[in-house]
Structure formats: C-alpha cells, structure tokens
PASEBA-1860 file (N, C-alpha, C; in nm, 3 decimals):
! residues 156
1> XXXXXXXX> 8.876/3.834/2.929/8.847/3.961/2.837/8.915/3.955/2.719 ~ 8.789/3.991/2.609/8.825/3.986/2.474/8.932/4.111/2.432 ~ 9.059/4.093/2.325/9.119/4.211/2.321/9.065/4.238/2.180 ~ 9.065/4.353/2.131/9.029/4.456/2.020/9.133/4.535/1.959 ~ 9.194/4.510/1.832/9.306/4.602/1.795/9.259/4.665/1.673 ~ 9.261/4.787/1.648/9.229/4.867/1.544/9.351/4.910/1.468 ~ 9.302/4.898/1.341/9.424/4.928/1.216/9.386/5.027/1.117 ~ 9.474/5.115/1.103/9.484/5.205/0.993/9.617/5.212/0.983
9> XXXXXXXX> 9.633/5.285/0.840/9.739/5.329/0.791/9.857/5.358/0.886 ~ 9.810/5.493/0.912/9.880/5.585/1.032/9.869/5.598/1.176 ~ 9.739/5.505/1.189/9.735/5.471/1.340/9.741/5.626/1.387 ~ 9.626/5.718/1.301/9.597/5.870/1.401/9.475/5.951/1.375 ~ 9.421/5.871/1.337/9.267/5.926/1.311/9.142/5.796/1.333 ~ 9.137/5.730/1.218/9.017/5.589/1.235/9.028/5.541/1.324 ~ 9.153/5.465/1.352/9.167/5.376/1.451/9.194/5.427/1.630 ~ 9.223/5.541/1.618/9.270/5.582/1.764/9.121/5.650/1.794
17> XXXXXXXX> 9.026/5.702/1.682/8.893/5.735/1.717/8.806/5.621/1.765 ~ 8.798/5.491/1.711/8.744/5.361/1.734/8.797/5.346/1.859 ~ 8.934/5.326/1.878/8.998/5.282/2.009/8.913/5.406/2.139 ~ 8.915/5.496/2.104/8.843/5.597/2.211/8.711/5.533/2.235 ~ 8.626/5.505/2.129/8.483/5.510/2.170/8.459/5.344/2.223 ~ 8.562/5.285/2.174/8.520/5.113/2.252/8.565/5.158/2.409 ~ 8.660/5.200/2.444/8.688/5.265/2.592/8.589/5.288/2.639 ~ 8.520/5.401/2.566/8.402/5.460/2.636/8.315/5.381/2.617
25> XXXXXXXX> 8.264/5.325/2.542/8.120/5.250/2.547/8.146/5.058/2.647 ~ 8.241/5.021/2.661/8.306/4.878/2.677/8.332/4.929/2.836 ~ 8.418/5.057/2.868/8.490/5.059/2.984/8.590/4.906/2.972 ~ 8.604/4.874/3.112/8.717/4.780/3.134/8.708/4.632/3.097 ~ 8.577/4.631/3.008/8.533/4.498/2.958/8.634/4.424/2.848 ~ 8.667/4.549/2.784/8.754/4.516/2.672/8.881/4.541/2.665 ~ 8.977/4.484/2.630/9.148/4.548/2.612/9.108/4.612/2.476 ~ 9.158/4.742/2.463/9.168/4.797/2.360/9.318/4.835/2.282
33> XXXXXXXX> 9.342/4.818/2.197/9.500/4.850/2.147/9.442/4.923/1.966 ~ 9.565/4.969/1.899/9.549/5.052/1.819/9.710/5.030/1.731 ~ 9.712/5.041/1.621/9.834/5.050/1.559/9.808/5.087/1.397 ~ 9.926/5.085/1.325/9.934/5.121/1.199/10.069/5.101/1.121 ~ 10.033/5.037/0.998/10.129/5.007/0.906/10.264/5.106/0.888 ~ 10.211/5.262/0.889/10.306/5.330/0.869/10.253/5.457/0.941 ~ 10.313/5.418/1.107/10.235/5.515/1.204/10.285/5.638/1.182 ~ 10.180/5.751/1.204/10.242/5.882/1.181/10.290/5.952/1.343
41> XXXXXXXX> 10.342/6.073/1.335/10.432/6.112/1.434/10.317/6.144/1.549 ~ 10.206/6.195/1.525/10.129/6.230/1.615/9.944/6.226/1.578 ~ 9.898/6.204/1.659/9.743/6.201/1.618/9.676/6.331/1.542 ~ 9.600/6.292/1.452/9.518/6.348/1.369/9.441/6.484/1.465 ~ 9.470/6.626/1.452/9.420/6.720/1.557/9.289/6.698/1.555 ~ 9.222/6.695/1.411/9.095/6.700/1.399/9.032/6.558/1.422 ~ 9.068/6.486/1.447/9.040/6.344/1.504/9.020/6.396/1.654 ~ 9.108/6.428/1.721/9.112/6.457/1.866/8.976/6.589/1.890
49> XXXXXXXX> 8.974/6.679/1.809/8.900/6.800/1.858/8.742/6.714/1.791 ~ 8.704/6.616/1.694/8.588/6.601/1.686/8.540/6.465/1.815 ~ 8.624/6.423/1.852/8.614/6.314/1.965/8.597/6.407/2.103 ~ 8.695/6.522/2.137/8.662/6.588/2.245/8.511/6.638/2.249 ~ 8.435/6.687/2.102/8.313/6.731/2.133/8.228/6.619/2.193 ~ 8.241/6.520/2.149/8.160/6.411/2.249/8.161/6.403/2.372 ~ 8.281/6.428/2.433/8.338/6.381/2.565/8.423/6.292/2.573 ~ 8.528/6.280/2.456/8.602/6.150/2.450/8.727/6.209/2.448
57> XXXXXXXX> 8.842/6.188/2.542/8.986/6.249/2.527/9.073/6.143/2.470 ~ 9.094/6.165/2.363/9.188/6.058/2.274/9.355/6.103/2.297 ~ 9.377/6.203/2.332/9.500/6.319/2.320/9.627/6.208/2.354 ~ 9.575/6.091/2.489/9.687/6.001/2.567/9.752/5.890/2.444 ~ 9.690/5.876/2.305/9.698/5.799/2.222/9.812/5.826/2.138 ~ 9.887/5.692/2.113/10.042/5.732/2.022/10.030/5.644/1.936 ~ 10.076/5.702/1.824/10.044/5.627/1.697/10.184/5.520/1.702 ~ 10.119/5.403/1.665/10.214/5.244/1.729/10.206/5.194/1.595
65> XXXXXXXX> 10.369/5.096/1.578/10.342/5.024/1.444/10.298/4.888/1.477 ~ 10.224/4.857/1.395/10.185/4.722/1.389/10.273/4.621/1.394 ~ 10.291/4.510/1.513/10.353/4.395/1.491/10.294/4.281/1.507 ~ 10.359/4.189/1.457/10.296/4.019/1.503/10.250/4.031/1.649 ~ 10.349/4.032/1.746/10.285/4.025/1.834/10.145/4.096/1.921 ~ 10.158/4.213/1.825/9.994/4.279/1.896/9.902/4.228/1.851 ~ 9.909/4.191/1.678/9.802/4.121/1.611/9.766/3.988/1.690 ~ 9.892/3.906/1.728/9.839/3.777/1.793/9.788/3.752/1.905
73> XXXXXXXX> 9.796/3.897/1.989/9.758/3.925/2.113/9.598/3.947/2.107 ~ 9.565/4.020/2.001/9.414/4.026/1.987/9.334/3.936/1.925 ~ 9.216/3.883/1.968/9.126/3.829/1.953/9.043/3.858/1.783 ~ 9.038/4.015/1.807/8.924/4.075/1.690/9.034/4.169/1.658 ~ 9.062/4.160/1.519/9.184/4.285/1.448/9.029/4.381/1.362 ~ 9.012/4.497/1.350/8.930/4.575/1.293/9.005/4.660/1.211 ~ 9.045/4.609/1.044/9.149/4.715/0.972/9.047/4.826/0.902 ~ 9.107/4.923/0.864/9.030/5.071/0.838/9.089/5.117/0.725
81> XXXXXXXX> 9.080/5.080/0.623/9.087/5.119/0.471/9.259/5.076/0.446 ~ 9.320/4.989/0.529/9.442/4.915/0.497/9.510/4.884/0.352 ~ 9.386/4.836/0.296/9.411/4.782/0.168/9.544/4.675/0.196 ~ 9.602/4.689/0.108/9.780/4.587/0.116/9.884/4.626/0.202 ~ 9.844/4.753/0.265/9.951/4.837/0.365/9.926/4.745/0.486 ~ 9.813/4.660/0.519/9.832/4.625/0.667/9.830/4.464/0.662 ~ 9.939/4.394/0.717/9.966/4.233/0.666/9.845/4.174/0.740 ~ 9.826/4.059/0.710/9.689/3.965/0.764/9.809/3.852/0.804
89> XXXXXXXX> 9.725/3.841/0.957/9.776/3.732/1.050/9.682/3.628/1.063 ~ 9.757/3.499/1.042/9.646/3.407/0.986/9.599/3.372/1.137 ~ 9.474/3.318/1.179/9.396/3.255/1.284/9.348/3.377/1.376 ~ 9.378/3.512/1.313/9.284/3.608/1.352/9.139/3.631/1.334 ~ 9.021/3.646/1.458/8.923/3.752/1.347/8.934/3.867/1.274 ~ 8.908/3.867/1.162/8.919/4.021/1.124/8.764/4.078/1.080 ~ 8.793/4.190/1.082/8.621/4.277/1.026/8.714/4.378/0.939 ~ 8.676/4.415/0.816/8.710/4.559/0.750/8.608/4.651/0.726
97> XXXXXXXX> 8.646/4.753/0.804/8.539/4.881/0.812/8.613/4.990/0.715 ~ 8.495/5.035/0.596/8.550/5.075/0.489/8.493/5.214/0.546 ~ 8.615/5.326/0.576/8.560/5.431/0.607/8.660/5.564/0.547 ~ 8.597/5.664/0.531/8.681/5.747/0.507/8.801/5.818/0.551 ~ 8.901/5.825/0.535/9.018/5.863/0.568/8.987/6.030/0.659 ~ 9.012/6.037/0.780/9.020/6.217/0.843/9.122/6.302/0.794 ~ 9.207/6.214/0.751/9.355/6.316/0.715/9.311/6.383/0.612 ~ 9.321/6.532/0.689/9.317/6.676/0.529/9.155/6.693/0.534
105> XXXXXXXX> 9.090/6.631/0.604/8.951/6.661/0.584/8.913/6.774/0.691 ~ 8.793/6.853/0.670/8.732/6.920/0.740/8.653/6.872/0.870 ~ 8.639/6.939/0.948/8.557/6.873/1.067/8.428/6.853/1.044 ~ 8.363/6.865/0.934/8.236/6.800/0.938/8.244/6.671/0.863 ~ 8.318/6.654/0.775/8.354/6.484/0.725/8.408/6.421/0.855 ~ 8.502/6.462/0.945/8.574/6.424/1.046/8.466/6.367/1.153 ~ 8.331/6.413/1.172/8.262/6.443/1.260/8.127/6.316/1.207 ~ 8.131/6.304/1.062/8.056/6.204/1.006/8.118/6.064/1.021
113> XXXXXXXX> 8.274/6.072/1.013/8.334/5.944/1.019/8.356/5.901/1.156 ~ 8.371/5.991/1.283/8.351/5.996/1.427/8.170/5.876/1.433 ~ 8.106/5.966/1.397/8.000/5.921/1.380/7.960/5.783/1.348 ~ 7.973/5.763/1.234/7.986/5.585/1.195/8.073/5.493/1.271 ~ 8.200/5.541/1.275/8.259/5.482/1.379/8.184/5.416/1.523 ~ 8.141/5.528/1.552/8.057/5.504/1.687/7.939/5.415/1.673 ~ 7.880/5.392/1.569/7.795/5.309/1.513/7.829/5.149/1.497 ~ 7.963/5.176/1.439/7.988/5.001/1.405/8.050/4.953/1.573
121> XXXXXXXX> 8.123/5.062/1.632/8.183/5.007/1.771/8.058/4.972/1.854 ~ 7.943/5.039/1.850/7.849/5.004/1.934/7.771/4.838/1.874 ~ 7.798/4.821/1.758/7.768/4.700/1.695/7.862/4.563/1.762 ~ 7.996/4.638/1.772/8.114/4.535/1.796/8.112/4.510/1.923 ~ 8.066/4.603/2.031/8.007/4.608/2.193/7.892/4.475/2.190 ~ 7.809/4.510/2.131/7.691/4.435/2.166/7.717/4.265/2.133 ~ 7.833/4.248/2.053/7.884/4.106/1.995/7.982/4.059/2.114 ~ 8.044/4.164/2.167/8.137/4.118/2.255/8.142/4.075/2.396
129> XXXXXXXX> 8.042/4.175/2.423/8.037/4.197/2.572/7.879/4.253/2.594 ~ 7.818/4.185/2.705/7.702/4.197/2.727/7.681/4.289/2.849 ~ 7.598/4.390/2.850/7.633/4.518/2.944/7.484/4.519/2.976 ~ 7.444/4.569/3.105/7.327/4.610/3.175/7.288/4.661/3.058 ~ 7.319/4.774/3.001/7.274/4.887/2.894/7.214/4.838/2.758 ~ 7.285/4.705/2.731/7.308/4.644/2.594/7.188/4.499/2.659 ~ 7.165/4.494/2.763/7.101/4.362/2.786/6.938/4.337/2.758 ~ 6.888/4.247/2.678/6.738/4.273/2.675/6.674/4.194/2.758
137> XXXXXXXX> 6.703/4.099/2.829/6.639/4.026/2.951/6.702/4.094/3.079 ~ 6.606/4.156/3.141/6.623/4.215/3.237/6.552/4.162/3.385 ~ 6.525/4.024/3.342/6.464/3.951/3.498/6.588/3.991/3.644 ~ 6.474/3.974/3.761/6.527/3.976/3.885/6.644/3.862/3.928 ~ 6.626/3.772/3.830/6.682/3.660/3.864/6.855/3.673/3.823 ~ 6.890/3.771/3.718/7.014/3.762/3.652/7.070/3.918/3.738 ~ 7.186/3.908/3.728/7.295/4.005/3.784/7.309/4.093/3.650 ~ 7.233/4.214/3.707/7.283/4.330/3.594/7.368/4.425/3.631
145> XXXXXXXX> 7.434/4.429/3.743/7.526/4.534/3.793/7.665/4.468/3.742 ~ 7.696/4.380/3.687/7.809/4.344/3.656/7.778/4.329/3.470 ~ 7.945/4.342/3.440/7.963/4.313/3.317/8.005/4.182/3.263 ~ 7.942/4.153/3.155/7.918/3.985/3.135/8.022/4.006/3.000 ~ 8.120/3.912/2.988/8.200/3.878/2.872/8.123/3.772/2.796 ~ 8.074/3.782/2.644/8.068/3.693/2.558/8.134/3.642/2.498 ~ 8.169/3.480/2.457/8.328/3.480/2.374/8.304/3.500/2.262 ~ 8.410/3.524/2.201/8.440/3.572/2.100/8.426/3.449/1.982
153> XXXX> 8.370/3.426/1.874/8.363/3.321/1.770/8.398/3.375/1.633 ~ 8.470/3.309/1.544/8.505/3.373/1.418/8.306/3.345/1.344 ~ 8.286/3.269/1.359/8.137/3.260/1.325/8.005/3.364/1.372 ~ 8.061/3.423/1.440/7.955/3.548/1.472/7.967/3.655/1.363
END
C-alpha cells in the first residue's frame, strides 16, 4: 500500500485538505499522512468549513511536525508552498504543488484552493491506485470489486 505525505509549512490548511481528499477518494488503498515544518496549533477553521461543504470532515487532523521518520516512511511526498522551509529527504519521490495559502483568505478563495487540491489529488490517485471508478477496462474477466494497488515509480 503506497503512503503519501502532504507537507506545508503550518500543516493547517493545504496539507490537511489534501489529506482529507486523498482519504475520501482512495479510501483504505493509500496510507495518508500530513506534516509541517512549522506546525500551527490548530487546523485553519476556514479550511475545515470549505471541506465540510463537500462532505469531508478534517476536524480530526492535528498539525504535526515533519520529521525524518515520517518522511522516509512515505513513498510520495507532496510539498505545498514550503519553499526552503521544508527539508528534502533523499530517495523519496517528490511533487511540488504551488497552491495559494488559505491562511487569512476569505472562504471564496479557500474554496478555489480546495477544488484545485481535489483535482490534483484525483490525478495522484489515478497514478497510485486503480479503482473500479478509475478503471478504463471493464471486461468481465477482471475483478472490478477490489481496489488494486499500482506500484509507485519515480519515473511515473
């Protein structure tokens, strides 16, 4: 099972929304983690509100400090606006998503960030996990009831 780590500076907005989307879209087929280089005390309430509007509850998330153990346990690390504040861990597959920081933004902007993250997570899921909803081949010879894991390769 692939493990994805979402990282942003405060681990209170973008990374929490991405983790919520990945849990929602991939279910138990992917392990989801999030962390920050300078975690906040709590999740951004506007991010919580924006996710609740689409039926995803991220209130259980707690901003966590990014550490080497968490990073090296991940197959894919997705950074979100960290710049130089997030360390790089050699040997990990990285994606960098340039996203507006929802901190201090009105709900209209946070909704746009939420939807941008959803689209990016959908693409990530299609790369990591093959589910019946994402499968193009629906022939009867294939078991379409089970989620199938696709290997993670740095060349993908």
